[in-house]
C-alpha positions as CSV (number, residue, x, y, z in Angstrom):
1,X,-25.9,-43.2,13.0
2,X,-27.8,-40.8,11.0
3,X,-27.2,-41.2,7.3
4,X,-26.4,-37.6,6.1
5,X,-27.4,-36.0,2.8
6,X,-24.6,-35.6,-0.2
7,X,-24.9,-33.4,-3.2
8,X,-24.9,-35.8,-6.1
9,X,-24.9,-34.9,-9.4
10,X,-24.3,-35.9,-13.0
11,X,-21.7,-34.1,-14.7
12,X,-20.7,-33.1,-11.0
13,X,-16.8,-32.9,-12.0
14,X,-17.5,-30.6,-14.6
15,X,-16.2,-27.3,-14.0
16,X,-18.6,-25.3,-16.5
17,X,-21.7,-26.6,-14.9
18,X,-20.6,-26.5,-11.6
19,X,-20.1,-22.9,-12.1
20,X,-23.4,-22.3,-13.5
21,X,-25.1,-24.0,-10.9
22,X,-23.3,-21.8,-8.3
23,X,-24.1,-18.9,-9.6
24,X,-28.0,-19.3,-10.5
25,X,-30.1,-16.6,-8.8
26,X,-30.4,-17.5,-5.4
27,X,-34.2,-16.5,-5.5
28,X,-35.1,-19.0,-7.9
29,X,-35.9,-23.0,-6.6
30,X,-33.1,-24.3,-8.7
31,X,-29.1,-25.2,-8.1
32,X,-27.3,-27.1,-5.5
33,X,-29.6,-28.1,-2.2
34,X,-26.6,-27.5,0.3
35,X,-24.3,-24.3,-1.2
36,X,-23.3,-21.5,0.2
37,X,-25.4,-18.9,-1.8
38,X,-25.2,-14.9,-1.4
39,X,-28.1,-13.0,0.2
40,X,-30.6,-12.0,-2.4
41,X,-31.2,-8.8,-0.8
42,X,-28.2,-5.7,-1.8
43,X,-27.3,-3.5,1.1
44,X,-28.7,-0.3,0.8
45,X,-26.6,3.1,1.3
46,X,-28.2,6.6,1.7
47,X,-25.6,9.5,1.3
48,X,-25.8,12.8,3.1
49,X,-23.9,14.5,0.4
50,X,-24.0,18.0,1.6
51,X,-21.9,16.7,4.7
52,X,-19.3,15.2,2.7
53,X,-16.2,17.4,1.6
54,X,-13.9,16.7,-1.1
55,X,-11.7,13.7,0.1
56,X,-8.8,11.9,-2.2
57,X,-7.7,10.0,1.1
58,X,-7.4,6.0,0.5
59,X,-10.2,5.6,3.1
60,X,-12.6,7.5,0.5
61,X,-11.4,6.2,-2.8
62,X,-12.2,2.7,-1.2
63,X,-15.8,3.6,0.1
64,X,-16.1,5.0,-3.5
65,X,-15.1,1.7,-5.0
66,X,-17.1,-0.3,-3.0
67,X,-20.9,1.9,-3.4
68,X,-20.1,1.1,-7.1
69,X,-20.6,-2.4,-6.9
70,X,-23.4,-4.1,-8.1
71,X,-24.7,-5.3,-4.6
72,X,-25.0,-1.8,-3.2
73,X,-28.0,0.2,-3.8
74,X,-26.8,4.1,-3.3
75,X,-28.8,7.1,-3.3
76,X,-27.8,10.9,-2.4
77,X,-30.0,13.1,0.0
78,X,-29.9,16.5,0.5
79,X,-30.4,17.7,4.0
80,X,-31.2,21.3,3.3
81,X,-34.4,20.1,1.9
82,X,-35.7,18.3,4.5
83,X,-38.0,20.8,5.7
84,X,-39.3,22.0,2.1
85,X,-42.9,22.2,1.7
86,X,-42.9,22.9,-2.0
87,X,-44.8,19.6,-3.8
88,X,-44.6,20.7,-7.3
89,X,-40.5,19.6,-7.8
90,X,-40.3,16.4,-9.5
91,X,-37.7,13.5,-7.8
92,X,-34.5,13.6,-9.9
93,X,-32.6,10.5,-10.3
94,X,-30.0,9.5,-8.1
95,X,-31.7,11.5,-5.0
96,X,-34.1,10.6,-2.4
97,X,-36.6,13.5,-2.6
98,X,-37.7,14.5,1.2
99,X,-40.8,16.9,1.8
100,X,-42.6,18.2,5.1
101,X,-46.1,17.0,4.3
102,X,-47.6,18.0,7.4
103,X,-50.1,20.7,5.9
104,X,-51.4,18.7,3.1
105,X,-51.4,15.1,5.0
106,X,-55.4,15.2,6.5
107,X,-56.9,14.1,9.4
108,X,-56.1,10.5,9.3
109,X,-52.3,11.2,9.9
110,X,-50.8,10.3,13.1
111,X,-50.0,13.5,15.4
112,X,-47.4,15.8,14.8
113,X,-45.5,16.3,11.8
114,X,-45.3,14.2,8.8
115,X,-42.4,14.1,5.7
116,X,-42.9,11.8,2.8
117,X,-40.3,10.6,0.7
118,X,-39.9,9.3,-3.3
119,X,-37.6,7.5,-4.9
120,X,-37.5,7.9,-8.9
121,X,-34.8,5.0,-9.8
122,X,-34.4,1.8,-11.4
123,X,-33.2,-0.7,-8.6
124,X,-32.2,-4.2,-10.5
125,X,-32.5,-7.1,-8.2
126,X,-30.3,-10.1,-8.0
127,X,-33.1,-12.6,-9.2
128,X,-33.4,-10.1,-12.6
129,X,-36.8,-8.2,-11.2
130,X,-36.6,-4.3,-11.4
131,X,-38.0,-1.7,-8.8
132,X,-38.9,1.4,-10.9
133,X,-39.7,4.1,-8.6
134,X,-40.7,4.0,-4.5
135,X,-42.7,6.1,-2.1
136,X,-43.8,6.3,1.4
137,X,-44.0,8.5,4.6
138,X,-42.9,9.0,8.1
139,X,-44.5,10.6,11.6
140,X,-41.3,11.5,13.5
141,X,-42.7,13.1,16.2
142,X,-41.8,11.0,19.2
143,X,-37.9,11.0,17.8
144,X,-38.1,14.7,17.3
145,X,-39.2,15.0,21.4
146,X,-36.9,12.1,22.4
147,X,-33.9,14.0,20.7
148,X,-35.0,17.5,22.1
149,X,-35.0,16.0,25.7
150,X,-31.6,14.7,25.2
151,X,-29.8,17.7,24.3
152,X,-31.6,19.7,26.8
153,X,-31.0,17.2,29.8
154,X,-27.1,16.8,28.6
155,X,-26.8,20.9,28.4
156,X,-28.7,21.1,31.9
157,X,-25.6,18.8,33.2
158,X,-23.2,20.9,31.9
159,X,-21.8,18.7,28.9
160,X,-20.7,20.4,26.1
161,X,-23.0,19.8,23.3
162,X,-21.3,20.4,19.9
163,X,-24.6,20.2,18.1
164,X,-27.2,22.5,17.9
165,X,-30.8,21.7,18.5
166,X,-32.0,22.3,14.8
167,X,-29.7,20.2,13.4
168,X,-30.1,17.4,16.3
169,X,-33.9,17.7,15.3
170,X,-33.0,17.8,11.3
171,X,-31.2,14.6,11.8
172,X,-33.5,12.6,13.7
173,X,-36.0,13.7,11.0
174,X,-33.5,12.0,8.2
175,X,-32.7,9.1,10.1
176,X,-36.1,8.1,10.5
177,X,-36.9,8.7,6.8
178,X,-33.8,6.4,6.0
179,X,-35.4,3.8,8.2
180,X,-38.6,4.1,6.3
181,X,-37.0,4.0,2.9
182,X,-35.4,0.4,4.1
183,X,-31.8,1.9,3.8
184,X,-29.3,-0.1,5.8
185,X,-26.9,2.7,6.2
186,X,-26.8,6.4,6.4
187,X,-23.5,8.0,5.4
188,X,-22.7,11.5,7.0
189,X,-20.0,13.2,8.2
190,X,-22.3,16.1,9.8
191,X,-21.8,16.7,13.3
192,X,-25.0,15.3,14.3
193,X,-23.3,12.1,12.6
194,X,-20.7,11.9,15.2
195,X,-22.5,12.5,18.6
196,X,-23.6,9.1,19.3
197,X,-25.6,10.1,22.3
198,X,-28.7,11.1,20.1
199,X,-31.3,8.9,19.9
200,X,-31.4,8.5,16.2
201,X,-28.0,6.4,16.5
202,X,-30.7,3.9,18.5
203,X,-32.9,3.8,15.3
204,X,-30.5,4.1,12.5
205,X,-27.1,3.2,11.6
206,X,-25.3,6.4,11.0
207,X,-21.5,6.1,9.8
208,X,-18.7,8.4,8.2
209,X,-17.1,7.1,4.7
210,X,-14.2,5.9,6.6
211,X,-16.4,3.9,9.2
212,X,-18.5,2.7,6.3
213,X,-15.7,0.9,4.6
214,X,-15.4,-2.1,6.9
215,X,-19.0,-2.5,7.2
216,X,-19.5,-2.8,2.9
217,X,-16.4,-4.6,2.6
218,X,-17.7,-7.3,5.2
219,X,-21.3,-7.7,3.7
220,X,-19.8,-8.4,0.3
221,X,-17.5,-10.9,1.7
222,X,-20.7,-12.8,3.1
223,X,-21.9,-12.8,-0.5
224,X,-18.4,-14.7,-1.2
225,X,-17.1,-11.8,-3.1
226,X,-13.3,-11.3,-1.7
227,X,-12.3,-7.9,-3.2
228,X,-8.6,-6.6,-3.3
229,X,-6.5,-3.8,-5.0
230,X,-6.9,0.0,-4.9
231,X,-10.1,0.1,-7.1
232,X,-11.3,-3.6,-5.8
233,X,-11.1,-4.7,-9.1
234,X,-9.8,-8.1,-8.2
235,X,-11.3,-11.1,-6.8
236,X,-9.9,-13.7,-5.0
237,X,-11.2,-17.2,-3.5
238,X,-12.1,-17.1,0.4
239,X,-9.4,-19.4,1.1
240,X,-6.6,-16.9,-0.9
241,X,-8.3,-14.1,1.1
242,X,-8.2,-14.9,4.6
243,X,-4.7,-16.4,4.2
244,X,-3.2,-13.2,2.4
245,X,-4.8,-11.5,5.4
246,X,-2.7,-13.3,7.8
247,X,0.3,-11.8,6.1
248,X,-0.8,-8.5,6.1
249,X,-1.9,-8.4,9.7
250,X,1.1,-10.2,10.6
251,X,4.0,-9.7,8.2
252,X,6.9,-10.9,10.3
253,X,5.4,-14.5,10.6
254,X,6.5,-15.3,7.4
255,X,9.7,-15.1,8.1
256,X,9.6,-18.7,9.1
257,X,9.4,-19.8,5.8
258,X,12.8,-17.9,4.7
259,X,14.4,-19.3,7.8
260,X,13.2,-22.7,7.3
261,X,14.3,-22.6,3.3
262,X,17.7,-21.3,4.5
263,X,18.6,-24.3,6.9
264,X,21.6,-26.1,6.1
265,X,22.8,-29.0,8.0
266,X,19.8,-29.1,10.3
267,X,18.4,-32.5,11.0
268,X,15.2,-32.9,8.7
269,X,12.8,-33.7,11.7
270,X,13.3,-30.6,12.8
271,X,12.6,-28.3,9.8
272,X,9.9,-30.6,9.1
273,X,8.3,-30.0,12.6
274,X,8.5,-26.2,12.4
275,X,7.6,-25.8,9.3
276,X,4.3,-28.0,9.5
277,X,3.6,-26.0,12.9
278,X,4.0,-22.7,11.2
279,X,1.6,-23.7,8.5
280,X,-0.8,-24.9,11.3
281,X,-0.5,-21.5,13.1
282,X,-1.1,-19.8,9.6
283,X,-4.0,-22.1,8.9
284,X,-5.8,-21.0,12.3
285,X,-5.2,-17.6,12.1
286,X,-7.0,-17.5,8.8
287,X,-9.9,-19.1,10.4
288,X,-9.8,-16.5,13.2
289,X,-10.5,-14.1,11.0
290,X,-13.3,-16.2,9.2
291,X,-14.6,-16.7,12.7
292,X,-14.5,-13.1,13.3
293,X,-16.9,-12.2,10.0
294,X,-18.9,-14.7,11.6
295,X,-19.1,-12.8,14.8
296,X,-19.9,-9.5,13.3
297,X,-22.6,-11.5,11.1
298,X,-24.6,-12.8,14.0
299,X,-24.4,-9.1,16.0
300,X,-25.5,-7.7,13.1
301,X,-28.3,-9.8,12.4
302,X,-31.9,-9.5,14.1
303,X,-31.8,-10.3,17.6
304,X,-33.4,-13.4,18.3
305,X,-32.5,-16.3,20.7
306,X,-31.0,-18.4,18.1
307,X,-28.6,-15.5,17.0
308,X,-27.4,-15.0,20.7
309,X,-26.5,-19.1,20.6
310,X,-24.6,-18.2,17.4
311,X,-22.6,-15.2,18.8
312,X,-21.6,-17.2,21.9
313,X,-20.5,-20.4,19.8
314,X,-18.7,-18.1,17.5
315,X,-16.9,-16.3,20.4
316,X,-16.2,-19.6,21.7
317,X,-14.8,-20.7,18.7
318,X,-12.5,-17.7,18.4
319,X,-11.0,-17.9,21.5
320,X,-10.3,-21.5,21.1
321,X,-8.8,-20.6,17.4
322,X,-6.6,-18.0,18.7
323,X,-5.3,-20.0,21.9
324,X,-4.9,-23.1,19.6
325,X,-2.6,-21.0,17.0
326,X,-0.6,-19.3,20.1
327,X,0.1,-23.0,21.3
328,X,1.3,-24.3,18.1
329,X,3.7,-21.3,17.8
330,X,5.2,-21.7,21.2
331,X,5.8,-25.4,20.3
332,X,7.4,-24.7,17.0
333,X,9.7,-22.0,18.9
334,X,10.6,-24.8,21.4
335,X,11.7,-26.9,18.7
336,X,13.7,-24.1,17.0
337,X,15.2,-23.0,20.0
338,X,16.9,-26.4,20.5
339,X,15.3,-27.0,23.6
340,X,15.1,-31.0,25.0
341,X,11.9,-32.7,23.4
342,X,10.9,-34.1,26.2
343,X,9.9,-30.5,27.8
344,X,7.8,-29.8,24.6
345,X,4.6,-29.5,26.4
346,X,5.7,-27.2,28.8
347,X,5.8,-24.7,25.7
348,X,3.2,-22.0,26.8
349,X,3.6,-18.2,25.6
350,X,1.1,-17.5,28.2
351,X,3.1,-18.9,31.1
352,X,6.4,-18.5,32.6
353,X,7.8,-20.3,29.9
354,X,7.6,-16.7,27.8
355,X,9.5,-15.1,30.6
356,X,12.2,-17.6,30.8
357,X,12.8,-18.5,27.2
358,X,12.0,-15.0,25.7
359,X,11.7,-12.2,27.6
360,X,14.6,-13.0,29.6
361,X,17.0,-14.3,26.6
362,X,16.0,-11.8,24.2
363,X,15.5,-8.8,26.7
364,X,19.3,-9.0,27.2
365,X,19.6,-7.3,23.7
366,X,20.1,-3.4,24.2
367,X,18.4,-3.0,20.6
368,X,15.3,-5.1,21.7
369,X,14.2,-3.3,24.9
370,X,11.5,-1.5,23.7
371,X,10.2,-4.5,21.6
372,X,10.2,-6.6,24.5
373,X,8.7,-4.4,26.6
374,X,5.4,-4.2,24.2
375,X,5.7,-7.9,23.8
376,X,5.3,-8.1,27.9
377,X,2.6,-5.9,27.9
378,X,0.8,-8.3,25.2
379,X,1.5,-11.2,26.9
380,X,-0.3,-10.1,29.9
381,X,-3.3,-9.6,27.5
382,X,-2.6,-12.9,25.8
383,X,-3.3,-14.5,29.6
384,X,-6.4,-13.0,29.7
385,X,-7.4,-14.5,26.2
386,X,-6.4,-17.9,28.0
387,X,-8.5,-17.2,30.8
388,X,-11.6,-16.7,29.1
389,X,-10.8,-19.5,27.0
390,X,-10.8,-21.7,30.2
391,X,-13.9,-20.8,31.2
392,X,-15.3,-22.7,28.2
393,X,-14.3,-26.1,30.4
394,X,-16.2,-24.5,33.4
395,X,-19.4,-22.4,32.6
396,X,-19.8,-21.0,29.1
397,X,-19.7,-17.4,28.9
398,X,-23.1,-16.0,28.7
399,X,-24.9,-13.0,26.8
400,X,-25.7,-10.3,29.0
401,X,-28.1,-7.3,28.5
402,X,-26.1,-4.2,28.6
403,X,-27.7,-0.8,28.9
404,X,-24.6,1.1,29.0
405,X,-22.0,2.0,31.1
406,X,-22.7,1.3,35.1
407,X,-20.5,4.7,36.2
408,X,-21.3,7.1,33.6
409,X,-25.2,7.3,32.5
410,X,-24.6,9.2,29.4
411,X,-21.5,7.2,27.9
412,X,-22.3,5.7,24.5
413,X,-23.5,2.2,24.6
414,X,-21.3,-0.5,23.3
415,X,-21.0,-2.0,19.3
416,X,-22.7,-5.2,20.6
417,X,-26.5,-5.4,21.2
418,X,-25.8,-7.3,24.1
419,X,-22.4,-8.1,26.3
420,X,-20.4,-11.1,27.6
421,X,-20.9,-12.1,31.4
422,X,-17.8,-13.8,32.8
423,X,-18.1,-15.6,36.0
424,X,-16.9,-14.4,39.2
425,X,-14.2,-17.5,39.3
426,X,-12.7,-16.5,35.9
427,X,-13.1,-12.6,36.4
428,X,-10.9,-13.4,39.8
429,X,-8.1,-14.9,38.1
430,X,-8.1,-12.3,35.4
431,X,-7.9,-9.6,37.9
432,X,-4.6,-10.9,39.2
433,X,-2.9,-10.3,36.1
434,X,-3.0,-6.4,37.0
435,X,-5.0,-3.9,38.0
436,X,-5.1,-2.0,34.9
437,X,-6.6,-5.1,32.9
438,X,-10.2,-4.6,33.4
439,X,-9.9,-1.0,32.2
440,X,-8.2,-2.2,29.2
441,X,-10.9,-5.0,28.2
442,X,-14.1,-2.9,29.0
443,X,-15.0,-4.9,31.9
444,X,-17.5,-3.9,34.2
445,X,-18.9,-5.2,37.6
446,X,-22.1,-7.1,36.8
447,X,-25.0,-6.8,39.2
448,X,-25.3,-10.8,39.5
449,X,-21.2,-10.9,40.3
450,X,-18.4,-11.4,38.1
451,X,-18.0,-8.9,34.7
452,X,-19.8,-8.0,31.8
453,X,-18.2,-6.7,28.8
454,X,-19.1,-5.6,25.3
455,X,-19.0,-8.7,23.3
456,X,-17.5,-7.1,20.2
457,X,-15.0,-5.2,21.9
458,X,-13.5,-8.3,23.9
459,X,-13.5,-10.3,20.5
460,X,-11.8,-7.8,18.6
461,X,-9.0,-6.9,21.3
462,X,-8.3,-10.5,21.4
463,X,-7.9,-10.5,17.8
464,X,-5.8,-7.7,17.7
465,X,-3.4,-8.8,20.8
466,X,-2.9,-12.3,19.3
467,X,-1.8,-10.9,15.9
468,X,0.4,-8.1,17.4
469,X,1.5,-10.7,19.8
470,X,2.7,-13.2,17.2
471,X,4.0,-10.7,14.7
472,X,6.5,-8.8,17.2
473,X,7.6,-12.3,18.7
474,X,8.6,-13.4,15.1
475,X,10.3,-10.3,14.7
476,X,12.6,-10.6,17.9
477,X,13.3,-14.2,17.4
478,X,14.0,-14.0,13.7
479,X,16.1,-10.9,13.5
480,X,18.5,-12.0,16.7
481,X,20.6,-15.0,15.4
482,X,21.8,-17.5,18.0
483,X,24.9,-19.4,18.1
484,X,25.4,-22.6,16.2
485,X,25.5,-25.0,19.0
486,X,22.1,-23.7,20.7
487,X,19.9,-23.7,17.5
488,X,21.4,-25.2,14.3
489,X,17.9,-23.5,12.6
490,X,18.4,-19.8,14.2
491,X,22.1,-19.6,13.3
492,X,23.8,-17.7,10.9
493,X,22.8,-14.4,8.8
494,X,19.2,-13.7,8.4
495,X,17.6,-14.9,5.1
496,X,15.6,-12.3,3.2
497,X,11.9,-13.1,3.4
498,X,10.8,-14.6,-0.3
499,X,8.2,-12.7,-2.2
500,X,4.9,-14.0,-1.8
501,X,3.4,-16.5,-4.0
502,X,0.8,-14.6,-5.8
503,X,1.0,-10.8,-6.5
504,X,-1.6,-9.1,-4.1
505,X,-2.7,-5.7,-4.9
506,X,-3.6,-4.0,-1.7
507,X,-1.2,-6.3,0.3
508,X,0.2,-3.8,2.9
509,X,-2.4,-0.8,2.5
510,X,-5.9,-2.4,1.9
511,X,-6.7,-5.9,3.8
512,X,-6.2,-4.2,7.3
513,X,-8.9,-1.9,6.3
514,X,-11.1,-3.9,4.9
515,X,-11.0,-6.1,7.5
516,X,-11.9,-3.3,10.0
517,X,-9.0,-3.9,11.9
518,X,-7.3,-0.5,12.7
519,X,-4.7,-1.2,15.2
520,X,-2.6,-2.0,12.2
521,X,-3.5,0.8,9.9
522,X,-1.0,3.0,12.1
523,X,1.6,0.0,13.0
524,X,4.8,0.3,11.9
525,X,5.7,-2.2,9.0
526,X,8.9,-4.1,9.6
527,X,11.1,-6.6,8.1
528,X,13.0,-9.4,9.6
529,X,16.3,-8.7,7.9
């Protein structure tokens, strides 16, 4: 058996000394050997300020709070000055200055146009060093030609192109400048920024302020900065952050706490079993959100073979955690409904057990018709998740190169740099669930048989489906009391949900936004009482 290494330090129980070790510079040769350290590099954000209108919405306020964080390096750029040739004006602080220097580039430059950029801002690094200024140049002739060809090709095919050729070329140049200057994100709300068919989107991450919010928040989470509140001034531990995120995404699930606490005359073995399974499900769902962050990190990393393997491992882990959480809730519900304990192993929410014990029973309530209809649709998608999970026991879902839609050549590519290949046997089982399933999940026939799909689309839909299903299931079960001779735990008046154990600013409005789960932004907030 391998002898593993452990961190053993003098005064290791001293919280002050331990905190000092954890906050040491990640670029210096000090601190614990094995520790979760933040990346020493800031995320670099360039704002196309002339395209950003005045906006006081929640998303923009969160964006403004995020870019003020010390871990974010932010500069502005004025698109209207990109083509200027005046070399006499100096660079203003806070601004990335761009100039057309083709005429003065000399004979040693690359063919075509040349643009120079300069920065005159102090950038303090996490290790204490500082960059005072920077400058460079780029020759985007190839990208300009690709942009012109793309616009001309789409126009010739009769597609509506809402971006003028001049604007498309200007933003192709701006994207190359941002890339040359080392920026990670270009924030723009110009029409070209939304035109995902332009080649610039394959060279630079161009997003709106609203789209940037979950990206920046995820980056900070990977730096172990878990922020909350309307101005993101509050910092929480990783455990508390993800646990509270579960409550924000599935608020009705917390109703089980109130129901167990209000139980009277119920055998302790029943309340203890339901309570322990509820806590287990909540813990697994919190780990789902952590695993989802791991997938985002892997998919955003430079594409190498280890990154591919890490992404697929994270995807497998995500499926296992989702299905585990659903199975735990199913068994808690089986006990709460007073069903025979000998049949506990048959409690499966992705099988006919759900139809018999939930859909048929609660569907008889006239007021629950619409909710049960949505639950039934979600349950069909839940079956897809379980079939994908079952592939782990057979042949692992493998990465697949995705060059674009097989049906529409000019359709935008998926979010992930590669897709997931689902073997033919698993695809055949999923197809039996319903003819609309393939479309809903973005599955496309693969040339080698089976299906291929954008990995991130599938992973995110699996998370959204599971959270919404468990939320609605808890809502229906907990707001419809049963006769006492059927279930002592679910009988009687519905108790009010207890207050959260810790105050959490942004509990309802901000966590789904920061996590990038848009399904929950427009969802109906509900109570079980």
